[in-house]
N, C-alpha and C positions, 0 to 999 in steps of 0.2 A: 561375682562373689568368690572369694578364695576360701579354701578349707584345707585342713590337714587330713589327707586321704587315709581312710582306715586300712587300705591295702598297701600302698607304697610308702606311707608315712611322710610324704612330701607335701609342702604347702603349695597347692595349685588351684586353678579355677575349678569350681565344683560343677557337678551336673546332677540332675535328678535321677536317682536310681530306684527302680521299683523292687522292693525287697522280695516280694513274690512277683514273678514276671507279669508284665502288663498283658502279654499275649494269652495268658490263661485267666484273665478276668479281673486282675487287681488294678483298681484305679486310685486307691486311697493310701495304701501302706507304702510310704516312700521315705527316702533319706537323701540328703544332699552332701553327705560326708564321704563322697567318692569323687575322685577327679575324673575328668573326661577320658584321659588315656586309659585308666584302669577300667572304667565303665565300659569302654569300647572293647577292650581286650577280653574282659570277662563275658561280655555279651557274645563275642565271636567263639569263645572256647567252651563256655559252660551253658549259658542261657539258650543260645540258638540250638545247641545239641539237645537240650532238654525239651524246649517247646515244640521242636520239630520231630521228636521221637515218636514212634508209632503209637505208644500209649497216650501221649498228650494230644496227638492229632485226633485220636478217637474221641477224647473228652471235648476238645475244641469243636469238632464237627457236631457232636451231640448237642452242644449248647450254642452253636453258631458263633463262636468266638473268633473274631478276625485277627490276623497277625499284623506285622508291621507293614506289609504290602497291601493291607485292606481286604484280604481274601480269607475265606474259611477253608482250612485244609480238607482234603479228601483222602483219608488213609486207606480207603477201599477201592482206589481207582485201578489197581493192577491185580489181575487174577488169571485163573486158567479154567477152561471148561473141562468136561469129563473126558474129552479127547486130547487134552494137553495143549490146546490152542490158547494163545494169549488173548486176554480180553481186558478192556478198560471200561470204566463207567464214566459217562459224560456228566455234565452238570445236572441233568435231569435224572441221573441214576439209571440211564438206559445203557445196556451193554453194547459195546462196539468192539469188533474184532480188530486187532492190530494186523494190518495187511501182511500177508505172506504170499510169495510168488514162487512157483515151481516151473521153471522154464527148461524143457527137455530139448529144445531146438525144433521139435515138431509140434509140440502143443504147449499151451500156456494155462496153468491152473492158478487161479487167484482166490484166496479166501479173504473176504472182507465183509463189512456189515450191510452193504447195499449194492444193488446192481449198478447204480450210478458210479459209485466209487470204483467198482471193479472195472467198469468201462473206461474211466479216466486213467487208471493205472495201466491197463492194457494198451491204451492209445499211446501213452508215453513210452511204454516198453517197445512198441512197434516202431515208433519214430526214432528211437535210439538205434534200431537196426537199419536205419536209412530207408524205411518204407514210406513212400509218400503218404501224406495225411489222408487224401481221398481214398487211396487204396487200403490204408489201414482201417478206415471207417467201414469200407465194404467187407473187409475180412471179419470185423467184429459184428457186423450186421448179420452175417451168416454163421456166427459162432453159436455154440450151444451154451446156454446159461442154466446152471443148476442152482436152485435156491433151497436152503434148509427150511424145514417145516418147524424148526425150534424157534419160536418167537422170543422166548426168554430161556436161554440155556442154563443148566445148572453150573454155577460158577463158585469156585472155592477161592478164598483169600487167606493169606498167611501174613502174620505180623509178629515181630519179635520185640519184647520189652527190653529196652536198653537200661539195665539195672544201674550201671555206673552213672549214666546221665541223671537218673533220678536221685541217686545217693549224693552226688556232688551238689545238686541243686538244694537238697535238704541241708547240707553243710553250709552252703552259701546263705541260705535264708536265715539259719540260726546265727551265724556270725554277724551278718548285717543287722539283724534285729537287736542283738545284744549291744552292738556298737551304737546303734541309734538311741537306745534307751539309757545306756550306762556309760557311754563315752570313755572318759579318762580312766574310770574304774576298771572297765573291761579291757582297756589297752594294757593294763598291768597284770591281767589274769593269765597264768601260764597256759591254760587250755585255750583261751582266746588267741594267744600268740601261736599256739600249735595249729589252730584252724586257719589263721591268716597265712601261715607258711604253706600249709597244704594247698589252699586255694591259689596262692601265688605260684606255686610249682605247676599246677595244672594250667593256670593262665599263661605260663611260659612254654607250655607244650611238654612238660615233664610229668611223670607219674610217681606217686608215693602211696604208701599204705595208709589208709584212713579208717580201717575197719573197727578199731577199738573205740572210735568216737560215735559209732552208730549201733543201735540195737532195735530189734523189732519190738513192736508193742504186743504184749500177750493178748490172745484172743479174748480172754475173760475181761480185759480192760478196754480193748478197742471196740467191742460190740456194743456195750452200753453207751459209750461215748458217741459212736456213729448213730445210734438210735436217737440219742438226745439231739444231735445236730439235725437229723432228718425230720424230727418233729417240728422244727422251726418252719418248715415249708419253703425254705429258700436254699439255693445252691451257694455254699460258702466254703472258704478255706479257713482253717481254725488252728490257733496256737494256744497252748497252755504249758505250764511248768510243773515238774515233779521234783520234789526234794526228797532224796532217799535218807534212810536212817544214818548212813555214814556221811551225810551232808553233801553228797554229790548232787549237782543240779542238772536235770535233763530238760530240754525243750521238746515237747510233743507237738509234732506238726502233722496236720491232716489236710490233704488237698482233695478238692472235689468231694466234699461230704465224707471224707475218710476213705475214699476208694484207694488212695495212696497215702501211706502213713509211715512215720519213722520217729524214733526217739534219738535226739542228738545230745551228746554230753557237751555242755557248755561251760561247766566249772566244777572243780573239785572242792570249792569253797563256797557252797551255796549259802551258808549263813551270812556271808558278806553282802547278800542281796536281800534285804529284809522285805517281807510280804510278797516276794516274787511269786510264791506258789499260789497266791490268790489272783495273779494276773492272767486274764484270758482275752484273746484277741480274735474276733470274727471279721473276716473280710467277705463282704457280699460279692459274688461273682457277677460282673456286668459285661 
């Protein structure tokens, strides 16, 4: 099936684009007005950065949302203990030390999560020194093994929220939804064209200022909205519209029950989209 792509404007073979990324639980809100080339490029430059950001990995891990490779991300896999040693969490959330080796030439100190692993590492190390395997085993047999009595060490984890990744995804969601619903009308909208150009610039590896199209949702408005969403008893992504007194139209986007939210300016001519302020979209996270 061919389509006029909302991004490049060319008539090409279409592909299914998830307006909210599939990796964060959207199975239903899609459009086919994106060509395969733009879909792939946007996925590589905007969507992947967003869904694999630390904040989204935390949400995906919490709700067991699998990515394109069929696995649930583990954002807490790398940390440090109170002594500064690197620790990872395995699939069972058990701490495992990243092996470290201190070789002075006269002694060999190995920090790892088990005696067996330490033995294997030491054996390889001795073999690299051209010590015969049997002799190496004898050396290790007579070596002193010190084990920590800390079964579960105190581990700290740090993560940074990639705010640009979040904001670009909000812009992309707003632009794609408006094109899906209003097609030719929105293609003529000056703000729609601005959003398209911004996303195409980032798609091509360039950066431009997009700050004037985004605004935070005031706490007095976001809290009641989040409470209303949470009363539904389901995990959802939510979209609704706000028409201001000066006829500017904003799309309010709330992801993961409003844990992440943004107002996106989608038009300065909101009166051209009748009854849009009544439109509300809830996507159940699966």
